[in-house]
MARPA-870869 format. One record per residue (C-alpha): chain; x, y, z; residue number from 1. Coordinates in steps of 0.2 Angstrom, whole numbers. Example, Ala and Ser with C-alpha at 12.3 -4.5 7.8 and 13.67 -1.06 7.14 Angstrom:
// MARPA-870869
<atom c="A" east="62" north="-22" up="39" k="1"/>
<atom c="A" east="68" north="-5" up="36" k="2"/>
***
This chain:
// MARPA-870869
<atom c="A" east="-177" north="134" up="341" k="1"/>
<atom c="A" east="-179" north="153" up="345" k="2"/>
<atom c="A" east="-195" north="152" up="352" k="3"/>
<atom c="A" east="-190" north="138" up="365" k="4"/>
<atom c="A" east="-178" north="152" up="370" k="5"/>
<atom c="A" east="-187" north="166" up="375" k="6"/>
<atom c="A" east="-201" north="154" up="383" k="7"/>
<atom c="A" east="-193" north="139" up="391" k="8"/>
<atom c="A" east="-185" north="141" up="407" k="9"/>
<atom c="A" east="-167" north="138" up="407" k="10"/>
<atom c="A" east="-167" north="133" up="389" k="11"/>
<atom c="A" east="-151" north="128" up="382" k="12"/>
<atom c="A" east="-141" north="128" up="399" k="13"/>
<atom c="A" east="-138" north="110" up="398" k="14"/>
<atom c="A" east="-136" north="100" up="382" k="15"/>
<atom c="A" east="-132" north="83" up="377" k="16"/>
<atom c="A" east="-124" north="79" up="359" k="17"/>
<atom c="A" east="-123" north="64" up="350" k="18"/>
<atom c="A" east="-121" north="53" up="333" k="19"/>
<atom c="A" east="-135" north="42" up="328" k="20"/>
<atom c="A" east="-133" north="32" up="314" k="21"/>
<atom c="A" east="-149" north="33" up="301" k="22"/>
<atom c="A" east="-144" north="17" up="290" k="23"/>
<atom c="A" east="-150" north="16" up="273" k="24"/>
<atom c="A" east="-157" north="0" up="265" k="25"/>
<atom c="A" east="-154" north="3" up="248" k="26"/>
<atom c="A" east="-138" north="-7" up="240" k="27"/>
<atom c="A" east="-121" north="0" up="241" k="28"/>
<atom c="A" east="-118" north="7" up="226" k="29"/>
<atom c="A" east="-101" north="0" up="214" k="30"/>
<atom c="A" east="-101" north="5" up="198" k="31"/>
<atom c="A" east="-98" north="-15" up="193" k="32"/>
<atom c="A" east="-115" north="-19" up="199" k="33"/>
<atom c="A" east="-127" north="-4" up="200" k="34"/>
<atom c="A" east="-127" north="0" up="180" k="35"/>
<atom c="A" east="-143" north="5" up="181" k="36"/>
<atom c="A" east="-140" north="18" up="197" k="37"/>
<atom c="A" east="-152" north="12" up="209" k="38"/>
<atom c="A" east="-143" north="12" up="224" k="39"/>
<atom c="A" east="-140" north="26" up="236" k="40"/>
<atom c="A" east="-124" north="34" up="231" k="41"/>
<atom c="A" east="-119" north="44" up="244" k="42"/>
<atom c="A" east="-121" north="34" up="261" k="43"/>
<atom c="A" east="-105" north="28" up="266" k="44"/>
<atom c="A" east="-99" north="12" up="279" k="45"/>
<atom c="A" east="-92" north="15" up="297" k="46"/>
<atom c="A" east="-90" north="4" up="311" k="47"/>
<atom c="A" east="-94" north="8" up="329" k="48"/>
<atom c="A" east="-84" north="-1" up="345" k="49"/>
<atom c="A" east="-87" north="-1" up="361" k="50"/>
<atom c="A" east="-75" north="-6" up="374" k="51"/>
<atom c="A" east="-85" north="-20" up="386" k="52"/>
<atom c="A" east="-83" north="-19" up="405" k="53"/>
<atom c="A" east="-72" north="-36" up="404" k="54"/>
<atom c="A" east="-60" north="-28" up="394" k="55"/>
<atom c="A" east="-69" north="-36" up="376" k="56"/>
<atom c="A" east="-70" north="-25" up="360" k="57"/>
<atom c="A" east="-86" north="-24" up="352" k="58"/>
<atom c="A" east="-90" north="-20" up="333" k="59"/>
<atom c="A" east="-104" north="-13" up="327" k="60"/>
<atom c="A" east="-108" north="-9" up="306" k="61"/>
<atom c="A" east="-118" north="3" up="298" k="62"/>
<atom c="A" east="-119" north="8" up="281" k="63"/>
<atom c="A" east="-130" north="23" up="280" k="64"/>
<atom c="A" east="-128" north="43" up="287" k="65"/>
<atom c="A" east="-126" north="49" up="301" k="66"/>
<atom c="A" east="-135" north="62" up="313" k="67"/>
<atom c="A" east="-125" north="74" up="324" k="68"/>
<atom c="A" east="-137" north="79" up="335" k="69"/>
<atom c="A" east="-136" north="96" up="350" k="70"/>
<atom c="A" east="-152" north="96" up="360" k="71"/>
<atom c="A" east="-157" north="104" up="376" k="72"/>
<atom c="A" east="-155" north="88" up="390" k="73"/>
<atom c="A" east="-169" north="94" up="403" k="74"/>
<atom c="A" east="-182" north="95" up="389" k="75"/>
<atom c="A" east="-177" north="83" up="376" k="76"/>
<atom c="A" east="-179" north="94" up="362" k="77"/>
<atom c="A" east="-168" north="96" up="346" k="78"/>
<atom c="A" east="-157" north="115" up="346" k="79"/>
<atom c="A" east="-145" north="110" up="330" k="80"/>
<atom c="A" east="-142" north="96" up="318" k="81"/>
<atom c="A" east="-133" north="91" up="303" k="82"/>
<atom c="A" east="-131" north="76" up="293" k="83"/>
<atom c="A" east="-116" north="67" up="286" k="84"/>
<atom c="A" east="-109" north="52" up="278" k="85"/>
<atom c="A" east="-111" north="37" up="291" k="86"/>
<atom c="A" east="-90" north="40" up="291" k="87"/>
<atom c="A" east="-88" north="57" up="295" k="88"/>
<atom c="A" east="-79" north="62" up="313" k="89"/>
<atom c="A" east="-90" north="68" up="326" k="90"/>
<atom c="A" east="-78" north="76" up="335" k="91"/>
<atom c="A" east="-77" north="87" up="319" k="92"/>
<atom c="A" east="-94" north="88" up="317" k="93"/>
<atom c="A" east="-96" north="94" up="333" k="94"/>
<atom c="A" east="-83" north="108" up="332" k="95"/>
<atom c="A" east="-92" north="114" up="315" k="96"/>
<atom c="A" east="-110" north="114" up="325" k="97"/>
<atom c="A" east="-104" north="125" up="340" k="98"/>
<atom c="A" east="-92" north="135" up="324" k="99"/>
<atom c="A" east="-110" north="138" up="317" k="100"/>
<atom c="A" east="-122" north="141" up="331" k="101"/>
<atom c="A" east="-110" north="154" up="336" k="102"/>
<atom c="A" east="-111" north="164" up="321" k="103"/>
<atom c="A" east="-128" north="161" up="321" k="104"/>
<atom c="A" east="-134" north="171" up="337" k="105"/>
<atom c="A" east="-149" north="178" up="329" k="106"/>
<atom c="A" east="-156" north="160" up="330" k="107"/>
<atom c="A" east="-145" north="150" up="343" k="108"/>
<atom c="A" east="-139" north="156" up="362" k="109"/>
<atom c="A" east="-124" north="149" up="362" k="110"/>
<atom c="A" east="-118" north="160" up="377" k="111"/>
<atom c="A" east="-133" north="152" up="388" k="112"/>
<atom c="A" east="-126" north="135" up="387" k="113"/>
<atom c="A" east="-115" north="131" up="401" k="114"/>
<atom c="A" east="-113" north="111" up="401" k="115"/>
<atom c="A" east="-112" north="100" up="385" k="116"/>
<atom c="A" east="-114" north="81" up="388" k="117"/>
<atom c="A" east="-110" north="68" up="379" k="118"/>
<atom c="A" east="-100" north="52" up="378" k="119"/>
<atom c="A" east="-81" north="46" up="377" k="120"/>
<atom c="A" east="-82" north="47" up="358" k="121"/>
<atom c="A" east="-81" north="66" up="359" k="122"/>
<atom c="A" east="-66" north="64" up="375" k="123"/>
<atom c="A" east="-51" north="77" up="369" k="124"/>
<atom c="A" east="-42" north="86" up="382" k="125"/>
<atom c="A" east="-38" north="98" up="365" k="126"/>
<atom c="A" east="-58" north="98" up="363" k="127"/>
<atom c="A" east="-60" north="101" up="382" k="128"/>
<atom c="A" east="-51" north="115" up="381" k="129"/>
<atom c="A" east="-57" north="126" up="367" k="130"/>
<atom c="A" east="-75" north="123" up="375" k="131"/>
<atom c="A" east="-71" north="132" up="392" k="132"/>
<atom c="A" east="-58" north="144" up="384" k="133"/>
<atom c="A" east="-66" north="149" up="367" k="134"/>
<atom c="A" east="-85" north="146" up="373" k="135"/>
<atom c="A" east="-86" north="146" up="390" k="136"/>
<atom c="A" east="-94" north="129" up="391" k="137"/>
<atom c="A" east="-91" north="115" up="402" k="138"/>
<atom c="A" east="-89" north="98" up="396" k="139"/>
<atom c="A" east="-96" north="85" up="404" k="140"/>
<atom c="A" east="-89" north="71" up="393" k="141"/>
<atom c="A" east="-85" north="54" up="398" k="142"/>
<atom c="A" east="-67" north="47" up="398" k="143"/>
<atom c="A" east="-59" north="33" up="386" k="144"/>
<atom c="A" east="-47" north="22" up="396" k="145"/>
<atom c="A" east="-31" north="23" up="387" k="146"/>
<atom c="A" east="-19" north="23" up="402" k="147"/>
<atom c="A" east="-6" north="7" up="401" k="148"/>
<atom c="A" east="-13" north="-5" up="414" k="149"/>
<atom c="A" east="1" north="-6" up="424" k="150"/>
<atom c="A" east="0" north="14" up="426" k="151"/>
<atom c="A" east="-12" north="18" up="440" k="152"/>
<atom c="A" east="-7" north="36" up="446" k="153"/>
<atom c="A" east="2" north="50" up="440" k="154"/>
<atom c="A" east="10" north="65" up="449" k="155"/>
<atom c="A" east="7" north="81" up="451" k="156"/>
<atom c="A" east="22" north="90" up="449" k="157"/>
<atom c="A" east="30" north="100" up="464" k="158"/>
<atom c="A" east="16" north="94" up="475" k="159"/>
<atom c="A" east="13" north="77" up="487" k="160"/>
<atom c="A" east="-1" north="72" up="476" k="161"/>
<atom c="A" east="-4" north="60" up="462" k="162"/>
<atom c="A" east="-22" north="57" up="452" k="163"/>
<atom c="A" east="-29" north="42" up="440" k="164"/>
<atom c="A" east="-36" north="42" up="424" k="165"/>
<atom c="A" east="-55" north="42" up="433" k="166"/>
<atom c="A" east="-50" north="58" up="440" k="167"/>
<atom c="A" east="-49" north="53" up="456" k="168"/>
<atom c="A" east="-35" north="65" up="465" k="169"/>
<atom c="A" east="-25" north="57" up="480" k="170"/>
<atom c="A" east="-13" north="64" up="495" k="171"/>
<atom c="A" east="3" north="55" up="497" k="172"/>
<atom c="A" east="7" north="50" up="514" k="173"/>
<atom c="A" east="21" north="37" up="513" k="174"/>
<atom c="A" east="24" north="24" up="501" k="175"/>
<atom c="A" east="7" north="15" up="497" k="176"/>
<atom c="A" east="-4" north="25" up="506" k="177"/>
<atom c="A" east="-14" north="35" up="494" k="178"/>
<atom c="A" east="-27" north="46" up="505" k="179"/>
<atom c="A" east="-41" north="51" up="492" k="180"/>
<atom c="A" east="-45" north="69" up="492" k="181"/>
<atom c="A" east="-58" north="80" up="495" k="182"/>
<atom c="A" east="-65" north="91" up="482" k="183"/>
<atom c="A" east="-68" north="111" up="487" k="184"/>
<atom c="A" east="-74" north="117" up="467" k="185"/>
<atom c="A" east="-67" north="124" up="454" k="186"/>
<atom c="A" east="-58" north="142" up="456" k="187"/>
<atom c="A" east="-61" north="152" up="441" k="188"/>
<atom c="A" east="-47" north="164" up="444" k="189"/>
<atom c="A" east="-35" north="152" up="444" k="190"/>
<atom c="A" east="-42" north="140" up="430" k="191"/>
<atom c="A" east="-38" north="125" up="443" k="192"/>
<atom c="A" east="-48" north="113" up="455" k="193"/>
<atom c="A" east="-49" north="115" up="473" k="194"/>
<atom c="A" east="-42" north="102" up="486" k="195"/>
<atom c="A" east="-41" north="97" up="503" k="196"/>
<atom c="A" east="-34" north="83" up="513" k="197"/>
<atom c="A" east="-50" north="74" up="524" k="198"/>
<atom c="A" east="-40" north="70" up="539" k="199"/>
<atom c="A" east="-34" north="87" up="541" k="200"/>
<atom c="A" east="-43" north="101" up="529" k="201"/>
<atom c="A" east="-32" north="114" up="535" k="202"/>
<atom c="A" east="-24" north="118" up="519" k="203"/>
<atom c="A" east="-32" north="119" up="500" k="204"/>
<atom c="A" east="-21" north="111" up="485" k="205"/>
<atom c="A" east="-25" north="120" up="470" k="206"/>
<atom c="A" east="-22" north="108" up="452" k="207"/>
<atom c="A" east="-22" north="118" up="435" k="208"/>
<atom c="A" east="-34" north="112" up="424" k="209"/>
<atom c="A" east="-17" north="114" up="411" k="210"/>
<atom c="A" east="-10" north="99" up="421" k="211"/>
<atom c="A" east="-21" north="87" up="409" k="212"/>
<atom c="A" east="-35" north="97" up="403" k="213"/>
<atom c="A" east="-41" north="76" up="396" k="214"/>
<atom c="A" east="-43" north="71" up="412" k="215"/>
<atom c="A" east="-46" north="89" up="423" k="216"/>
<atom c="A" east="-60" north="101" up="418" k="217"/>
<atom c="A" east="-71" north="112" up="426" k="218"/>
<atom c="A" east="-83" north="100" up="433" k="219"/>
<atom c="A" east="-71" north="87" up="442" k="220"/>
<atom c="A" east="-75" north="67" up="434" k="221"/>
<atom c="A" east="-74" north="64" up="452" k="222"/>
<atom c="A" east="-88" north="75" up="459" k="223"/>
<atom c="A" east="-108" north="72" up="463" k="224"/>
<atom c="A" east="-110" north="85" up="451" k="225"/>
<atom c="A" east="-101" north="78" up="437" k="226"/>
<atom c="A" east="-111" north="63" up="440" k="227"/>
<atom c="A" east="-127" north="70" up="439" k="228"/>
<atom c="A" east="-126" north="82" up="425" k="229"/>
<atom c="A" east="-119" north="68" up="414" k="230"/>
<atom c="A" east="-134" north="58" up="418" k="231"/>
<atom c="A" east="-143" north="70" up="410" k="232"/>
<atom c="A" east="-135" north="65" up="392" k="233"/>
<atom c="A" east="-146" north="50" up="391" k="234"/>
<atom c="A" east="-161" north="63" up="387" k="235"/>
<atom c="A" east="-151" north="63" up="369" k="236"/>
<atom c="A" east="-154" north="44" up="369" k="237"/>
<atom c="A" east="-172" north="46" up="371" k="238"/>
<atom c="A" east="-174" north="57" up="359" k="239"/>
<atom c="A" east="-163" north="45" up="349" k="240"/>
<atom c="A" east="-177" north="33" up="352" k="241"/>
<atom c="A" east="-191" north="45" up="346" k="242"/>
<atom c="A" east="-184" north="48" up="329" k="243"/>
<atom c="A" east="-183" north="30" up="325" k="244"/>
<atom c="A" east="-200" north="24" up="334" k="245"/>
<atom c="A" east="-212" north="39" up="332" k="246"/>
<atom c="A" east="-206" north="45" up="317" k="247"/>
<atom c="A" east="-202" north="30" up="308" k="248"/>
<atom c="A" east="-185" north="31" up="306" k="249"/>
<atom c="A" east="-183" north="10" up="309" k="250"/>
<atom c="A" east="-193" north="8" up="294" k="251"/>
<atom c="A" east="-188" north="21" up="278" k="252"/>
<atom c="A" east="-185" north="20" up="259" k="253"/>
<atom c="A" east="-174" north="39" up="259" k="254"/>
<atom c="A" east="-159" north="39" up="248" k="255"/>
<atom c="A" east="-148" north="54" up="246" k="256"/>
<atom c="A" east="-140" north="64" up="259" k="257"/>
<atom c="A" east="-152" north="80" up="252" k="258"/>
<atom c="A" east="-168" north="68" up="256" k="259"/>
<atom c="A" east="-162" north="60" up="274" k="260"/>
<atom c="A" east="-157" north="78" up="281" k="261"/>
<atom c="A" east="-174" north="86" up="275" k="262"/>
<atom c="A" east="-184" north="69" up="284" k="263"/>
<atom c="A" east="-174" north="74" up="300" k="264"/>
<atom c="A" east="-177" north="92" up="299" k="265"/>
<atom c="A" east="-195" north="87" up="295" k="266"/>
<atom c="A" east="-196" north="77" up="311" k="267"/>
<atom c="A" east="-187" north="91" up="322" k="268"/>
<atom c="A" east="-198" north="103" up="314" k="269"/>
<atom c="A" east="-214" north="92" up="319" k="270"/>
<atom c="A" east="-205" north="89" up="337" k="271"/>
<atom c="A" east="-202" north="109" up="341" k="272"/>
<atom c="A" east="-221" north="115" up="334" k="273"/>
<atom c="A" east="-228" north="102" up="346" k="274"/>
<atom c="A" east="-219" north="107" up="358" k="275"/>
<atom c="A" east="-223" north="125" up="355" k="276"/>
<atom c="A" east="-241" north="120" up="354" k="277"/>
<atom c="A" east="-242" north="111" up="371" k="278"/>
<atom c="A" east="-233" north="127" up="379" k="279"/>
<atom c="A" east="-246" north="139" up="375" k="280"/>
<atom c="A" east="-261" north="130" up="380" k="281"/>
<atom c="A" east="-248" north="125" up="395" k="282"/>
<atom c="A" east="-248" north="108" up="394" k="283"/>
<atom c="A" east="-233" north="100" up="407" k="284"/>
<atom c="A" east="-229" north="87" up="394" k="285"/>
<atom c="A" east="-222" north="97" up="378" k="286"/>
<atom c="A" east="-216" north="79" up="371" k="287"/>
<atom c="A" east="-231" north="70" up="369" k="288"/>
<atom c="A" east="-239" north="67" up="353" k="289"/>
<atom c="A" east="-254" north="68" up="360" k="290"/>
<atom c="A" east="-265" north="86" up="359" k="291"/>
***
């Protein structure tokens, strides 16, 4: 990891976070049924819930462990990982990993991280605020839709402005006539997003992130930049796919949290070492398994 920071341009600036289930195929431990102890004593059950576009809820059950992984979203290489029982909170482990990175400045360069991409499982106004104020990291995290279906807009205090849960901002022209506003960028000095009206473009309106840290982030949710950065999150999904396919975690006989973490660490050591070799040999595809 240290080599990558020193030899890859921009390594660690754009990062992605995800929790990956590492299912165990051993039997769940039950005292009544596992008299010979041939079971996985440390694994746990967990359920992942998906909200589909049609509003239905899909549930996916897992038994085993969860790998919490931070990777570079440009190069697709792992930076930091941790293995826990499957039911450990993704949000809590993200906080723990960032703290560990901050405390180990010799290995990790957390100050290089500018943007952190994550799915809606990491969404939290409190976390968005912490990322920006404590670590100076822009949260580029998807949002859960938790507003009441009848509540389409919320008003900005003392301004003729409303916003929706997608982060879009509108100027109130008159009753039932809302004009979408133009985003002008982040005002660092005032910790606010700047907007103006498309129709006039004269006056600049500022919306403090403190208004709603869940909705308003330093990179506005409805901006092209936010969408572009969030698309980089797919790199960690590719990394997860390589773990299953190329390093055969889809078909394993590992039991116990320590062994699972050991095998994941070995996987990442191999992955990073191959990348280091490709860099030294000036090969372009640093993720390739072929020398």
